[in-house]
N, C-alpha and C positions, 0 to 999 in steps of 0.2 A: 328599673332598679336605681335608686339614688347613689351617687358617688360619695364615698366616705373617705376621710383621711387615711384610714387603714388600707383602702384599695390603692390609693396613691402611694402609700408607704411600701406596700407589698408588690407593686408592679415590677416586673423584671423583663428586660429586653435581651434578646439573643445577640451575641457578639457577631460582627461581620466576619466573613471568611478572610483567610490570610491573603493579603495583597489587595483587599477591597476597602474603599474608603467608607467611613461611618462616623457617627457622632461621637464626640469625646465623652467617655464614661463619667469623668468628674463633672463636666458641665451638665450632663443629663441628670446626674444624681443631685447636683446643687439646685437645678431647676425643679426637680421633683420635690426636694425638701422645701423650696420656696412655695410651690403650689400647695403642699401639705400644710405648711404653716398658715398660709393665707386662707385656705379652706377651713382650717380649724378656727382661725380668728373670725371668719364670717359666720360660722356656725355658732360660736360663742356670742358674737354680737347679735345674731338673730335671736338667740335664747334670751339675752339681756333685754332686747327690744320687746319680746313677748312678755317678759316679766314686768317691764315698765307699763305695758298696755294693761296687763292684769291689775297692777297696782293702781293705775289711773281709773280703771273700771271700778275697783273697790272704793277708791276715794270718791268717785262720782256717785256711786250708790250711797255711800255714807253722807255725802253732801246733800243729796236729795232727801234722805231720811232726816238728817239733822236740820236742814233748812225748813222743812215742814213743821218740826217741833218748835224751832226757834220762832217762827212766824206766829205759831199758835200761842206761845208764851208771851210774845210782845204785845198781844192784844189785851188791854186791861178789861176786867169784868165791868159790866154795866151796873151802875148804882142808881136807884130811884131817888128823886129829889126829896129832901127832908124839909118840912115846914119850919121856918125860923120861929122861936118862941116870941110871944107878944111882949112889948116893953111895959114896964111898970108905970102906972099913971102918975106916980110921984115925980117922975122926971119931967121937967118943963120943956126941955129941948128934945125935939124929935130927931132922931138920927135915922138916916136911911138904912134900911136892913142890909145886912151883909149878904153878899152873893152866896147863894147856896152852893154846897160842895159839888153837886152834880153839874151845876152850870159851869163851875170852874174847870171841870174835867171834860167838858164837851169837845175841846180840840183834840182829844185822844183818837177820835175816829179818823181824821186825816193822817195822824201818825201811824195808825195801824195799816191803813191803805198803803202808805209809803213803804212800810216794812214788807208788805206783800209784794209790792213792785220791785223792791230791792232784792228780795229773796228770789223772785222770778228771774230777774236779770242775772243774779249770781248763778242760779241753776242753768239758765240759758248759756251764760258765758262758760261755765264749767263744762256743759254739754258740748258746746262748740270747740272748746279747747281739747276736750277728750277725743272728740271725733277727729279733730285736725291732727292731734298727736297719733291717734290710732291709724288714720289714713297715711300719715307721713311714715310712721314705723312700718306699716304694712307695705307701702310702696318701696321704702328703702330695703326692707327685708326681701321683697320680691325681686328687686333689682340686684341685690347682692347674690341672692340665690340663682337668678338667671345668669349673672356674670360668672359665678362659680361653675354652673352647669355648662355655659358656653366655653369657658376655659378648659373644663374637663373634656368636653366633646372635642374641642380643638386638639387637646393633647392626645386623646384616643385616636382621632383621625390622623394626626401627624405620625403617631406611633404605627398605626396600621399602614399608612402610606410608606413609611420607612421600612416596615417589615416586608411589604409587598415589593418595594423597590429592591431591597436586599435579596429577597428570594429570586426575583427576576434576574438580577445581576448574577447571582450564584448559578442559576440555571444556564444563563447565557455563557458564563465562563466555563461551566462544566461541559456544555455542548461544544464550545470552541476547543477546550482541551481534549475532549474525546475525538473531535474531528481531526485536530492536529496530530494526536497520537496515532489515529488510524492511517492518516496520510503518511506519517513517518514510517509506520510499520510496513505499509505497502511499498514505500520507496526502498526501505532497507531490504525487504524480501525480494524485490525485483533486482536490486543491485547484487544481492547475494546469489540469486539465480543466474544472473548474467556472468558473475565472476566464476561460479561453479561450471557453467557451460564453457567459458573461455579456458578454464583450467583443464577441463575434460578434453576439449578440442586440442589444446597444446600437448596434453599427455598422449592423446592418440596420434598426433603428428610425430612427436618424438619417438613413440613406440614404433610407428611405421618406418621412420628413418633408421632407427636402431636395428629393427628386424631386416630392413633392406640391406644395411651394411653387413649384418651377420650373415645373411643369405649370400651376399656377394663374396664375403670372405670364405664362407663354407664352400662355395663353388670353386673358388681359387684353390682352397686346400684340397678339395676332392680331386681337382685336376692334377695338383702336384702329387697327391697320393697315388693317383692312377699312373702318373709318370714313373714314380718310384717303384710301383709294382711291376710296370712294364720293364723297367731297367733291371729289377731283380730277376724276373723271368729270363730276360735275355742274358743276364750275367750268369745265372745258373746253367742256362743252355750252353753258353760258350765255355763255361768252366768244365761242364760235363764233357763237351766235345773235345776240349783240350786235354783233359785227363785221359779220356779214352784213346785219343791219338798218341799221347805219351806212353800209355801202357802198351799200345800196339807197337809203337816204335821200339820200346824196350824189349818187347817180346821178340821182335825181329832181330835186334842186334845181339841178343844173347847176354848171358851173365858174364862173358869174358872181357867185356869192355872195361877200361879203367874207371875207377870211381870218380876221379877228378873231371875226366872228360864227360862222364854222364852228368855230373853235377853242373858243369858249365853248360852243357846242352839243355839241362832241365831249367836252369836259371834263365837262359836266353829264351827258351820257349815260353816261360811264364811272363817275361817282360813283353814278349810278342803278343801274348794273350791280353795283357793289360792295355797295350797300345791299340789292339783291335777293339777292345771293349770301349776304350775312350773314343 
């Protein structure tokens, strides 16, 4: 499929990915405009050359046709010699008879041959010129067309290579980014797991320490509570024994004893009980 200026005008290249080097858009557009203009000029010049070749072919055909007619027209018609009338006898002097008209026109034959030769030379020169111009125009047209095709192929090849390079670079960058993201994700996951394990171990250690302290304090408190309960039992037993002894003593002394003396005795006994309890 031949490349046309419209193909060059409508060609579009994808932009390189962010962070990737690529060709300058303005320079690429300017170069494509230059290629489009040059291709248009070459096509127009090729059309002009073809038009010139056609015109030269027409002129050559006309020259061939016109040359044959002109050569035919330049050949004079042959006239038969006419006899000169005899002179009158009255004339004493004899004059040589004038040359007959056909004799005077005999050199026309070389002139006709010269016209034929000239017409043939003109036709041959015109044919050579037309062939040379046709060959030159065709060679120049073929060369211009070949150059345009070569430039177009070079542009297409360069664009294809640029696209392939861009795609390869994009894939390599995507693979690198994916690998880096996966590595970072694995590293962050491992660090988070290690941190979680460390926090859990520290929490378990603190829990064990706190529970140990609580258990120790509970043991101490339970021992203290047991001591208080033992003291309470002993205190109740002593108090009961003291009260029973006082009641028994009061019962033995009778109700006639003075109140002050009984109060003093009662106070002294209670103090004695406290001293014994302590």
